[in-house]
NUMAR-488774 format. One record per residue: z, y, x of N, C-alpha, C in turn; residue in one letter. Coordinates in nm, 3 decimals, m for minus. Each point is the difference from the previous one (the first is absolute). Example, Ala and Ser with C-alpha at 12.3 -4.5 7.8 and 13.67 -1.06 7.14 Angstrom:
BEGIN
<pt <0.780,m0.569,1.319>,<0.000,0.119,m0.089>,<0.000,0.120,0.090>,'A'>
<pt <m0.072,0.105,m0.035>,<0.006,0.119,0.082>,<0.073,0.109,m0.077>,'S'>
end
This chain:
BEGIN
<pt <0.000,m0.120,0.085>,<0.000,0.120,m0.085>,<0.000,0.124,0.088>,'M'>
<pt <m0.083,0.098,m0.035>,<m0.004,0.125,0.074>,<0.131,0.076,m0.018>,'S'>
<pt <0.041,0.072,0.105>,<0.121,0.081,m0.008>,<m0.011,0.105,m0.110>,'A'>
<pt <m0.125,0.041,m0.030>,<m0.021,0.101,m0.104>,<0.048,m0.049,m0.136>,'Q'>
<pt <0.005,m0.131,m0.021>,<0.034,m0.055,m0.131>,<0.143,m0.052,m0.009>,'N'>
<pt <0.082,0.029,0.101>,<0.135,m0.056,0.003>,<0.098,0.073,m0.090>,'L'>
<pt <m0.023,0.129,m0.025>,<0.099,0.082,m0.067>,<m0.058,0.069,m0.122>,'F'>
<pt <0.090,0.057,m0.082>,<m0.043,0.068,m0.122>,<m0.050,0.141,0.026>,'D'>
<pt <0.017,0.049,0.122>,<m0.049,0.134,0.034>,<m0.102,m0.012,0.113>,'C'>
<pt <m0.083,0.101,0.020>,<m0.105,m0.007,0.103>,<0.058,m0.007,0.142>,'P'>
<pt <m0.078,m0.059,0.089>,<0.031,0.001,0.143>,<m0.104,0.087,0.069>,'I'>
<pt <0.048,0.095,0.080>,<m0.092,0.089,0.071>,<0.014,m0.026,0.150>,'R'>
<pt <m0.113,m0.029,0.064>,<m0.003,m0.028,0.144>,<m0.057,0.122,0.074>,'F'>
<pt <0.072,0.046,0.102>,<m0.049,0.112,0.081>,<0.018,m0.035,0.147>,'V'>
<pt <m0.088,0.055,0.085>,<0.008,m0.020,0.144>,<0.012,0.135,0.067>,'K'>
<pt <0.092,0.008,0.098>,<0.031,0.127,0.065>,<m0.008,m0.015,0.151>,'R'>
<pt <m0.062,0.096,0.064>,<m0.024,m0.009,0.144>,<0.130,0.002,0.081>,'R'>
<pt <0.100,0.074,m0.044>,<0.121,0.015,0.080>,<0.109,m0.100,m0.035>,'R'>
<pt <m0.027,m0.086,m0.094>,<0.101,m0.099,m0.042>,<m0.005,m0.122,0.091>,'Q'>
<pt <0.117,m0.058,0.029>,<0.007,m0.113,0.092>,<0.025,m0.133,m0.069>,'R'>
<pt <0.059,0.002,m0.118>,<0.036,m0.124,m0.068>,<m0.045,0.006,m0.147>,'Y'>
<pt <m0.008,m0.115,m0.062>,<m0.027,m0.006,m0.144>,<0.128,0.035,m0.074>,'I'>
<pt <m0.012,0.087,m0.099>,<0.116,0.040,m0.079>,<m0.034,m0.012,m0.148>,'R'>
<pt <0.105,m0.023,m0.080>,<m0.015,m0.007,m0.145>,<0.097,0.099,m0.063>,'I'>
<pt <m0.052,0.081,m0.089>,<0.085,0.092,m0.076>,<m0.016,m0.033,m0.148>,'R'>
<pt <0.109,m0.037,m0.064>,<m0.004,m0.037,m0.141>,<0.033,0.122,m0.085>,'V'>
<pt <m0.093,0.038,m0.087>,<0.018,0.111,m0.091>,<m0.009,m0.052,m0.143>,'K'>
<pt <0.047,0.079,m0.094>,<0.002,m0.046,m0.139>,<m0.140,m0.026,m0.054>,'A'>
<pt <m0.100,0.073,0.051>,<m0.135,m0.012,m0.054>,<m0.099,m0.069,0.093>,'D'>
<pt <0.044,m0.034,0.122>,<m0.089,m0.068,0.092>,<0.077,m0.058,0.118>,'E'>
<pt <m0.065,m0.093,0.069>,<0.051,m0.052,0.128>,<m0.094,0.051,0.108>,'V'>
<pt <0.053,0.081,0.091>,<m0.081,0.059,0.106>,<0.017,m0.081,0.128>,'L'>
<pt <m0.111,m0.053,0.050>,<0.001,m0.080,0.123>,<m0.080,0.078,0.105>,'V'>
<pt <0.066,0.040,0.107>,<m0.066,0.075,0.107>,<0.005,m0.081,0.130>,'S'>
<pt <m0.101,0.022,0.083>,<m0.011,m0.079,0.124>,<m0.075,0.081,0.105>,'A'>
<pt <0.010,m0.042,0.129>,<m0.080,0.064,0.105>,<m0.148,m0.009,m0.034>,'P'>
<pt <m0.076,0.093,0.053>,<m0.139,0.017,m0.042>,<m0.085,m0.126,0.015>,'F'>
<pt <0.019,m0.077,0.104>,<m0.086,m0.115,0.023>,<0.047,m0.130,m0.062>,'G'>
<pt <0.101,0.005,m0.083>,<0.056,m0.123,m0.059>,<m0.098,m0.061,m0.101>,'T'>
<pt <m0.031,m0.129,0.011>,<m0.089,m0.063,m0.098>,<0.065,m0.002,m0.139>,'P'>
<pt <m0.083,0.011,m0.102>,<0.050,m0.003,m0.136>,<0.070,m0.130,m0.032>,'G'>
<pt <m0.051,m0.110,0.056>,<0.061,m0.131,m0.026>,<0.144,m0.006,0.052>,'S'>
<pt <0.025,0.067,0.113>,<0.136,0.002,0.055>,<0.094,0.081,m0.088>,'E'>
<pt <m0.050,0.110,m0.057>,<0.082,0.080,m0.090>,<0.032,m0.079,m0.127>,'M'>
<pt <m0.099,m0.072,m0.052>,<0.022,m0.081,m0.120>,<0.103,m0.109,0.029>,'E'>
<pt <m0.010,m0.062,0.117>,<0.093,m0.106,0.036>,<0.143,0.055,0.011>,'R'>
<pt <0.012,0.119,0.053>,<0.132,0.063,0.013>,<0.061,0.024,m0.138>,'F'>
<pt <m0.082,0.044,m0.095>,<0.049,0.022,m0.136>,<0.046,m0.132,m0.061>,'V'>
<pt <m0.079,m0.106,0.022>,<0.038,m0.131,m0.051>,<0.137,m0.042,0.054>,'Q'>
<pt <0.023,0.024,0.129>,<0.127,m0.039,0.063>,<0.118,0.079,m0.057>,'E'>
<pt <m0.026,0.125,m0.040>,<0.106,0.088,m0.050>,<0.006,0.004,m0.153>,'K'>
<pt <m0.062,m0.099,m0.063>,<m0.011,0.003,m0.146>,<0.137,0.006,m0.070>,'R'>
<pt <0.094,m0.081,0.041>,<0.131,m0.002,m0.066>,<0.072,0.134,0.018>,'E'>
<pt <m0.009,0.056,0.119>,<0.063,0.129,0.027>,<m0.064,0.109,m0.086>,'W'>
<pt <m0.132,0.000,m0.010>,<m0.070,0.099,m0.083>,<0.039,m0.016,m0.147>,'I'>
<pt <0.001,m0.126,m0.047>,<0.038,m0.025,m0.139>,<0.140,0.053,m0.031>,'D'>
<pt <0.094,m0.023,0.090>,<0.138,0.043,m0.022>,<0.009,0.152,m0.007>,'A'>
<pt <m0.074,0.068,0.087>,<0.005,0.146,0.002>,<m0.073,0.060,m0.121>,'N'>
<pt <m0.111,m0.061,m0.043>,<m0.067,0.046,m0.121>,<0.092,m0.014,m0.121>,'L'>
<pt <0.074,m0.111,m0.005>,<0.092,m0.022,m0.112>,<0.108,0.108,m0.003>,'K'>
<pt <0.056,0.032,0.117>,<0.103,0.104,0.007>,<m0.055,0.135,m0.045>,'K'>
<pt <m0.120,0.035,0.047>,<m0.060,0.128,m0.037>,<m0.029,0.007,m0.149>,'L'>
<pt <m0.052,m0.108,m0.056>,<m0.032,0.000,m0.143>,<0.125,0.006,m0.086>,'N'>
<pt <0.108,m0.068,0.044>,<0.126,0.008,m0.073>,<0.056,0.141,0.004>,'E'>
<pt <m0.009,0.065,0.116>,<0.047,0.137,0.014>,<m0.082,0.093,m0.089>,'K'>
<pt <m0.132,m0.019,0.001>,<m0.087,0.083,m0.082>,<0.031,m0.017,m0.148>,'K'>
<pt <0.027,m0.123,m0.041>,<0.033,m0.028,m0.139>,<0.129,0.070,m0.041>,'S'>
<pt <0.101,m0.003,0.090>,<0.127,0.067,m0.030>,<m0.019,0.150,m0.015>,'R'>
<pt <m0.084,0.057,0.086>,<m0.024,0.144,m0.004>,<m0.069,0.039,m0.130>,'I'>
<pt <m0.101,m0.078,m0.040>,<m0.072,0.028,m0.124>,<0.095,m0.006,m0.119>,'V'>
<pt <0.093,m0.095,0.001>,<0.094,m0.015,m0.111>,<0.095,0.118,m0.010>,'Q'>
<pt <0.025,0.070,0.112>,<0.090,0.115,m0.001>,<m0.066,0.125,m0.056>,'L'>
<pt <m0.134,0.000,m0.007>,<m0.072,0.114,m0.056>,<0.019,0.002,m0.151>,'N'>
<pt <0.047,0.113,m0.055>,<0.036,0.008,m0.141>,<m0.106,0.072,m0.084>,'R'>
<pt <m0.121,0.015,0.051>,<m0.103,0.071,m0.077>,<m0.029,m0.070,m0.132>,'F'>
<pt <m0.004,m0.133,0.001>,<m0.026,m0.073,m0.123>,<0.110,0.018,m0.104>,'D'>
<pt <0.117,0.046,0.044>,<0.110,0.027,m0.092>,<m0.003,0.144,m0.050>,'E'>
<pt <m0.095,0.081,0.052>,<m0.011,0.139,m0.043>,<0.071,0.098,0.089>,'G'>
<pt <0.009,m0.030,0.132>,<0.068,0.089,0.093>,<m0.085,0.024,0.125>,'F'>
<pt <0.020,0.117,0.061>,<m0.058,0.032,0.130>,<0.112,0.031,0.098>,'L'>
<pt <m0.020,m0.037,0.125>,<0.096,0.033,0.104>,<m0.025,0.143,0.045>,'L'>
<pt <0.102,0.085,m0.016>,<m0.013,0.142,0.033>,<0.127,0.048,0.068>,'Y'>
<pt <m0.013,0.045,0.125>,<0.111,0.049,0.079>,<0.118,m0.097,0.000>,'E'>
<pt <m0.034,m0.128,0.012>,<0.102,m0.103,0.016>,<0.056,m0.056,m0.129>,'G'>
<pt <m0.046,0.050,m0.115>,<0.049,m0.047,m0.129>,<m0.117,m0.047,m0.087>,'E'>
<pt <0.028,m0.099,m0.085>,<m0.100,m0.044,m0.096>,<0.011,0.086,m0.126>,'W'>
<pt <m0.105,0.077,m0.028>,<0.002,0.092,m0.114>,<m0.106,m0.042,m0.101>,'V'>
<pt <0.020,0.029,m0.129>,<m0.095,m0.044,m0.103>,<m0.137,0.067,0.016>,'P'>
<pt <m0.106,m0.074,m0.030>,<m0.134,0.056,m0.008>,<m0.060,m0.043,m0.133>,'V'>
<pt <m0.047,0.098,m0.075>,<m0.060,m0.026,m0.131>,<m0.152,0.002,0.014>,'E'>
<pt <m0.066,m0.109,m0.039>,<m0.146,m0.007,0.007>,<m0.056,0.026,m0.139>,'L'>
<pt <m0.104,0.083,m0.005>,<m0.066,0.027,m0.127>,<m0.148,0.024,0.025>,'S'>
<pt <m0.080,0.000,m0.107>,<m0.143,0.022,0.012>,<m0.031,0.148,0.006>,'D'>
<pt <m0.108,0.033,0.069>,<m0.045,0.139,0.009>,<m0.139,0.013,m0.060>,'S'>
<pt <m0.021,0.111,m0.069>,<m0.133,0.027,m0.055>,<m0.096,0.054,0.106>,'N'>
<pt <0.057,0.043,0.113>,<m0.082,0.053,0.109>,<0.026,m0.075,0.128>,'G'>
<pt <0.029,0.077,0.105>,<0.027,m0.060,0.130>,<0.144,m0.050,0.007>,'R'>
<pt <0.024,m0.092,0.092>,<0.136,m0.048,0.023>,<0.085,0.112,0.057>,'S'>
<pt <0.130,m0.001,m0.034>,<0.090,0.104,0.050>,<0.138,m0.059,0.024>,'S'>
<pt <0.077,0.071,0.080>,<0.132,m0.049,0.039>,<0.096,0.119,0.003>,'F'>
<pt <0.107,m0.006,m0.076>,<0.095,0.111,m0.007>,<0.142,m0.050,0.009>,'T'>
<pt <0.087,0.087,0.052>,<0.142,m0.029,0.005>,<0.065,0.051,m0.127>,'E'>
<pt <0.084,m0.081,m0.060>,<0.070,0.039,m0.122>,<0.149,0.011,0.029>,'T'>
<pt <0.077,0.031,m0.102>,<0.144,0.012,0.019>,<0.068,m0.131,0.030>,'G'>
<pt <m0.066,m0.111,m0.034>,<0.063,m0.130,0.018>,<m0.073,m0.088,0.101>,'F'>
<pt <m0.119,0.039,0.043>,<m0.077,m0.082,0.092>,<m0.141,0.053,0.015>,'G'>
<pt <m0.099,m0.084,m0.029>,<m0.140,0.039,0.012>,<m0.079,m0.042,m0.123>,'F'>
<pt <m0.109,0.070,m0.021>,<m0.095,m0.038,m0.104>,<m0.138,m0.010,0.064>,'Q'>
<pt <m0.063,m0.114,m0.020>,<m0.135,m0.022,0.053>,<m0.094,m0.021,m0.118>,'A'>
<pt <m0.094,0.093,m0.017>,<m0.102,m0.015,m0.103>,<m0.125,m0.056,0.067>,'K'>
<pt <m0.046,m0.115,m0.048>,<m0.109,m0.071,0.065>,<m0.129,0.014,m0.079>,'L'>
<pt <m0.106,0.037,0.069>,<m0.130,0.023,m0.063>,<m0.062,m0.132,m0.044>,'A'>
<pt <m0.092,0.011,m0.093>,<m0.074,m0.118,m0.046>,<m0.074,m0.062,0.118>,'A'>
<pt <m0.005,m0.132,0.003>,<m0.067,m0.070,0.109>,<0.095,m0.049,0.107>,'G'>
<pt <0.130,0.037,m0.011>,<0.097,m0.046,0.099>,<0.079,m0.122,m0.049>,'T'>
<pt <m0.036,m0.050,m0.118>,<0.069,m0.117,m0.053>,<m0.014,m0.119,0.095>,'E'>
<pt <0.112,m0.067,0.023>,<0.000,m0.113,0.092>,<0.027,0.040,0.143>,'G'>
<pt <m0.007,0.131,0.030>,<0.026,0.051,0.134>,<0.108,0.108,m0.004>,'N'>
<pt <0.095,m0.018,m0.091>,<0.102,0.104,m0.019>,<0.081,0.024,0.127>,'E'>
<pt <0.040,m0.108,0.069>,<0.081,0.016,0.120>,<m0.075,0.079,0.107>,'A'>
<pt <m0.128,m0.032,0.019>,<m0.080,0.073,0.099>,<m0.013,0.147,m0.039>,'Y'>
<pt <m0.025,0.027,m0.129>,<m0.018,0.138,m0.046>,<0.128,0.080,0.014>,'E'>
<pt <0.114,m0.061,m0.034>,<0.127,0.070,0.015>,<0.029,0.028,0.147>,'V'>
<pt <m0.029,m0.096,0.088>,<0.020,0.022,0.143>,<m0.087,0.116,0.049>,'A'>
<pt <m0.123,0.007,m0.047>,<m0.090,0.110,0.040>,<0.055,0.134,m0.047>,'R'>
<pt <0.048,0.004,m0.123>,<0.056,0.123,m0.055>,<0.128,0.040,0.074>,'L'>
<pt <0.084,m0.100,0.030>,<0.126,0.024,0.070>,<m0.027,0.056,0.140>,'Y'>
<pt <m0.101,m0.056,0.065>,<m0.041,0.047,0.133>,<m0.042,0.147,m0.004>,'Y'>
<pt <m0.087,0.034,m0.093>,<m0.046,0.138,m0.009>,<0.114,0.095,m0.034>,'N'>
<pt <0.089,m0.043,m0.087>,<0.114,0.084,m0.041>,<0.094,0.025,0.118>,'W'>
<pt <0.015,m0.099,0.087>,<0.099,0.009,0.108>,<m0.047,0.088,0.115>,'S'>
<pt <m0.129,0.019,0.016>,<m0.053,0.062,0.122>,<0.057,0.139,0.025>,'K'>
<pt <m0.009,0.088,m0.097>,<0.046,0.138,0.023>,<0.150,0.005,0.022>,'S'>
<pt <0.075,m0.087,m0.066>,<0.145,0.000,0.012>,<0.044,m0.045,0.139>,'R'>
<pt <m0.061,m0.106,0.050>,<0.038,m0.047,0.133>,<m0.042,0.098,0.108>,'L'>
<pt <m0.119,0.056,m0.013>,<m0.045,0.097,0.100>,<0.092,0.121,0.004>,'E'>
<pt <0.038,0.051,m0.117>,<0.088,0.116,m0.006>,<0.136,m0.030,0.063>,'Q'>
<pt <0.054,m0.117,m0.030>,<0.131,m0.037,0.055>,<m0.006,m0.012,0.151>,'R'>
<pt <m0.109,m0.059,0.050>,<m0.015,m0.014,0.145>,<m0.006,0.138,0.066>,'F'>
<pt <m0.082,0.088,m0.054>,<m0.015,0.134,0.059>,<0.131,0.077,m0.002>,'R'>
<pt <0.074,m0.011,m0.109>,<0.128,0.070,m0.009>,<0.098,m0.050,0.104>,'E'>
<pt <0.006,m0.134,0.019>,<0.092,m0.055,0.097>,<m0.043,0.034,0.142>,'L'>
<pt <m0.130,0.003,0.025>,<m0.050,0.034,0.134>,<0.042,0.142,0.039>,'A'>
<pt <m0.001,0.091,m0.097>,<0.043,0.138,0.027>,<0.149,0.002,0.034>,'I'>
<pt <0.080,m0.072,m0.078>,<0.144,m0.006,0.024>,<0.030,m0.058,0.138>,'V'>
<pt <m0.075,m0.104,0.038>,<0.024,m0.068,0.127>,<m0.067,0.069,0.119>,'K'>
<pt <m0.088,0.094,m0.028>,<m0.065,0.075,0.109>,<m0.118,m0.070,0.064>,'G'>
<pt <m0.072,m0.083,m0.076>,<m0.117,m0.070,0.053>,<m0.128,0.069,m0.048>,'F'>
<pt <m0.096,0.012,0.092>,<m0.132,0.051,m0.035>,<m0.099,m0.116,0.001>,'T'>
<pt <m0.075,m0.014,m0.106>,<m0.088,m0.117,m0.015>,<m0.139,0.046,m0.046>,'H'>
<pt <m0.093,m0.096,m0.003>,<m0.135,0.028,m0.048>,<m0.012,m0.031,m0.148>,'G'>
<pt <m0.108,m0.064,m0.036>,<m0.023,m0.035,m0.140>,<0.099,m0.107,m0.045>,'N'>
<pt <0.034,0.005,m0.128>,<0.082,m0.104,m0.062>,<m0.084,m0.066,m0.109>,'V'>
<pt <m0.024,m0.130,0.015>,<m0.086,m0.072,m0.094>,<0.080,m0.116,m0.059>,'V'>
<pt <m0.005,m0.013,m0.132>,<0.066,m0.111,m0.069>,<m0.105,m0.108,m0.020>,'I'>
<pt <0.029,m0.120,0.050>,<m0.099,m0.108,m0.001>,<0.054,m0.123,m0.072>,'R'>
<pt <m0.092,m0.091,m0.027>,<0.032,m0.129,m0.060>,<0.004,m0.104,0.111>,'N'>
<pt <0.096,0.014,0.092>,<0.010,m0.089,0.114>,<0.056,m0.135,m0.043>,'Q'>
<pt <m0.052,m0.107,0.058>,<0.036,m0.135,m0.043>,<0.128,m0.053,0.063>,'K'>
<pt <0.035,0.049,0.117>,<0.116,m0.057,0.068>,<0.090,0.103,0.068>,'S'>
<pt <m0.045,0.124,0.016>,<0.078,0.101,0.069>,<0.056,0.103,m0.098>,'K'>
<pt <0.120,0.049,0.030>,<0.057,0.108,m0.080>,<m0.055,0.135,0.044>,'W'>
<pt <m0.044,0.008,0.124>,<m0.054,0.126,0.048>,<m0.055,m0.016,0.140>,'G'>
<pt <m0.068,0.104,0.048>,<m0.052,m0.001,0.136>,<m0.024,0.144,0.045>,'S'>
<pt <m0.006,0.017,0.132>,<m0.023,0.132,0.058>,<m0.110,m0.013,0.105>,'C'>
<pt <m0.099,0.086,m0.005>,<m0.111,m0.005,0.096>,<0.032,0.085,0.122>,'S'>
<pt <m0.080,m0.019,0.105>,<0.017,0.079,0.121>,<m0.027,0.147,m0.021>,'G'>
<pt <m0.069,0.035,m0.108>,<m0.029,0.140,m0.032>,<0.107,0.063,m0.090>,'K'>
<pt <0.104,m0.078,m0.028>,<0.109,0.055,m0.081>,<m0.021,m0.010,m0.149>,'G'>
<pt <m0.099,m0.080,m0.043>,<m0.022,m0.020,m0.142>,<0.089,m0.114,m0.051>,'N'>
<pt <0.051,0.015,m0.119>,<0.095,m0.095,m0.057>,<m0.062,m0.072,m0.120>,'I'>
<pt <0.009,m0.132,0.000>,<m0.037,m0.081,m0.116>,<0.127,m0.058,m0.060>,'N'>
<pt <0.011,0.008,m0.132>,<0.115,m0.055,m0.070>,<m0.047,m0.093,m0.111>,'L'>
<pt <0.072,m0.107,m0.021>,<m0.032,m0.096,m0.105>,<0.050,0.052,m0.134>,'N'>
<pt <m0.085,m0.002,m0.101>,<0.041,0.052,m0.131>,<0.118,m0.077,m0.058>,'W'>
<pt <0.020,m0.124,0.044>,<0.109,m0.082,m0.053>,<0.137,0.051,0.042>,'R'>
<pt <0.004,0.099,0.088>,<0.128,0.063,0.034>,<0.065,0.061,m0.124>,'L'>
<pt <m0.079,0.033,m0.102>,<0.056,0.056,m0.123>,<0.092,m0.101,m0.067>,'I'>
<pt <m0.016,m0.128,0.032>,<0.085,m0.104,m0.058>,<0.134,m0.009,0.072>,'K'>
<pt <0.009,0.057,0.118>,<0.121,m0.011,0.082>,<0.098,0.112,m0.033>,'C'>
<pt <0.130,m0.024,0.019>,<0.099,0.107,m0.019>,<m0.030,0.116,0.093>,'P'>
<pt <0.049,0.118,m0.037>,<m0.027,0.120,0.081>,<0.047,m0.019,0.144>,'R'>
<pt <0.115,m0.065,0.021>,<0.049,m0.014,0.137>,<m0.092,m0.089,0.083>,'F'>
<pt <m0.070,m0.093,m0.064>,<m0.097,m0.083,0.072>,<m0.127,0.080,0.028>,'V'>
<pt <m0.044,0.078,m0.098>,<m0.115,0.088,0.023>,<0.027,0.091,0.119>,'Q'>
<pt <0.119,0.061,0.004>,<0.033,0.091,0.110>,<m0.003,m0.073,0.134>,'D'>
<pt <0.045,m0.125,0.000>,<m0.001,m0.076,0.126>,<m0.143,m0.022,0.048>,'Y'>
<pt <m0.089,m0.040,m0.089>,<m0.139,m0.021,0.040>,<m0.063,0.131,0.043>,'I'>
<pt <0.031,0.108,m0.070>,<m0.053,0.131,0.038>,<0.044,0.035,0.142>,'F'>
<pt <0.128,m0.015,0.027>,<0.053,0.030,0.134>,<m0.061,m0.094,0.103>,'V'>
<pt <m0.014,m0.126,m0.036>,<m0.060,m0.099,0.089>,<m0.136,0.048,0.049>,'H'>
<pt <m0.083,0.048,m0.093>,<m0.133,0.046,0.038>,<0.005,0.135,0.070>,'E'>
<pt <0.089,0.088,m0.041>,<0.013,0.130,0.068>,<0.033,m0.019,0.147>,'M'>
<pt <0.088,m0.094,0.030>,<0.041,m0.020,0.139>,<m0.115,m0.055,0.085>,'C'>
<pt <m0.099,m0.061,m0.065>,<m0.118,m0.043,0.074>,<m0.084,0.119,0.043>,'H'>
<pt <0.023,0.115,m0.059>,<m0.069,0.120,0.046>,<0.044,0.038,0.142>,'L'>
<pt <0.121,m0.041,0.036>,<0.054,0.025,0.134>,<m0.020,m0.120,0.093>,'K'>
<pt <0.014,m0.119,m0.056>,<m0.011,m0.123,0.079>,<m0.090,m0.097,m0.078>,'H'>
<pt <m0.122,m0.020,0.046>,<m0.093,m0.087,m0.070>,<0.021,m0.144,0.045>,'L'>
<pt <0.126,m0.046,m0.012>,<0.038,m0.134,0.041>,<0.135,m0.031,m0.065>,'N'>
<pt <0.058,m0.114,0.038>,<0.134,m0.035,m0.049>,<0.094,m0.018,0.120>,'H'>
<pt <m0.003,0.095,0.089>,<0.083,m0.003,0.120>,<0.144,0.036,m0.036>,'S'>
<pt <0.089,m0.013,0.099>,<0.139,0.039,m0.019>,<0.011,0.148,m0.035>,'A'>
<pt <m0.085,0.082,0.060>,<0.001,0.144,m0.028>,<m0.040,0.027,m0.145>,'S'>
<pt <m0.096,m0.079,m0.047>,<m0.044,0.015,m0.140>,<0.116,m0.030,m0.095>,'Y'>
<pt <0.065,m0.114,0.019>,<0.107,m0.039,m0.091>,<0.119,0.094,0.009>,'W'>
<pt <0.024,0.056,0.116>,<0.106,0.099,0.015>,<m0.030,0.123,m0.085>,'A'>
<pt <m0.128,0.039,m0.004>,<m0.040,0.114,m0.081>,<0.013,m0.031,m0.149>,'L'>
<pt <m0.037,m0.122,m0.039>,<0.017,m0.041,m0.139>,<0.148,0.007,m0.039>,'V'>
<pt <0.086,m0.054,0.084>,<0.143,0.000,m0.030>,<0.058,0.141,m0.004>,'D'>
<pt <m0.059,0.089,0.077>,<0.045,0.139,m0.001>,<m0.030,0.066,m0.135>,'Q'>
<pt <m0.118,m0.030,m0.053>,<m0.042,0.064,m0.126>,<0.036,m0.082,m0.124>,'H'>
<pt <0.030,m0.129,0.020>,<0.036,m0.084,m0.114>,<0.109,m0.099,0.043>,'Y'>
<pt <0.123,0.046,0.009>,<0.110,m0.091,0.038>,<0.019,m0.108,m0.108>,'P'>
<pt <0.037,m0.119,0.043>,<0.027,m0.107,m0.097>,<m0.125,m0.059,m0.061>,'G'>
<pt <m0.105,m0.016,0.081>,<m0.126,m0.053,m0.053>,<0.012,m0.146,m0.044>,'R'>
<pt <0.107,m0.068,0.040>,<0.017,m0.141,m0.036>,<0.001,m0.020,m0.151>,'E'>
<pt <0.055,0.096,m0.074>,<0.004,m0.011,m0.147>,<m0.140,m0.002,m0.058>,'R'>
<pt <m0.086,0.090,0.048>,<m0.138,0.006,m0.049>,<m0.076,m0.124,0.042>,'A'>
<pt <0.020,m0.045,0.123>,<m0.070,m0.119,0.048>,<0.042,m0.124,m0.080>,'E'>
<pt <0.126,m0.006,m0.039>,<0.048,m0.112,m0.080>,<m0.068,0.001,m0.137>,'K'>
<pt <m0.013,0.118,m0.062>,<m0.065,0.008,m0.130>,<m0.146,m0.045,0.011>,'W'>
<pt <m0.068,0.044,0.103>,<m0.140,m0.037,0.018>,<m0.015,m0.150,0.021>,'L'>
<pt <0.092,m0.059,0.074>,<m0.007,m0.144,0.023>,<0.022,m0.078,m0.128>,'K'>
<pt <0.094,0.047,m0.083>,<0.035,m0.072,m0.122>,<m0.097,0.027,m0.115>,'E'>
<pt <m0.047,0.124,m0.012>,<m0.077,0.040,m0.117>,<m0.145,0.039,0.031>,'H'>
<pt <m0.030,0.018,0.129>,<m0.135,0.041,0.038>,<m0.110,m0.090,m0.051>,'G'>
<pt <0.015,m0.135,0.011>,<m0.106,m0.088,m0.050>,<m0.027,0.017,m0.149>,'P'>
<pt <0.103,0.029,m0.079>,<m0.020,0.023,m0.143>,<m0.073,0.131,m0.023>,'V'>
<pt <0.038,0.103,0.078>,<m0.065,0.130,m0.013>,<m0.149,m0.007,0.033>,'A'>
<pt <m0.039,m0.094,0.086>,<m0.141,m0.013,0.035>,<m0.082,m0.070,m0.107>,'F'>
<pt <0.067,m0.058,m0.100>,<m0.073,m0.060,m0.111>,<m0.061,0.110,m0.087>,'Q'>
<pt <m0.113,m0.029,m0.062>,<m0.057,0.092,m0.098>,<0.039,m0.041,m0.139>,'N'>
<pt <0.028,0.095,m0.093>,<0.001,0.145,0.028>,<0.134,0.042,0.054>,'P'>
end
């Protein structure tokens, strides 16, 4: 049997000039097999066959974790995660375009015709657009207080990062930060601001983070415990 047919997810084979050994990385959506550039494909397949039990065990763990995370998402119960709390969201039909508004008790999402069956995707899109100006404003306000000068601030739909800072001083922030408590948002903001001074994670960088955000362990703990849920849509 080909290694491609061993698992329920795809296997991707890549060859890299600077790599010395065959490596396997198990991800929830694929098994990535990398090897030195001249490695025969048959040898890579044989290596996967030898590591089949290990790969199966790790895929099982990842899928169980993913299942637990999905179960923690309360959108199907009528709630959205907002600033660390699950708040009610009311879905209704719209005669025009889809819209998203904050109410006294939570949110209201009016969904345009043609979005039936894709409500979660449409609400996530609306939530993303709604969050952009709020996150950008909060970041800029905190940067002034902390004394940081930065370039453009862009809110993005990043798949795995909460934020990033370019060498030109431009800041990217994940829209899902709106789901995090304010103290976690501030930590990520400071995290990226400090990269304006140190574009690395050196001891000097972390000292600067601690100077501007003492007690970051609390925010890091929240991200570790709740971050995977926050990355779910919507």
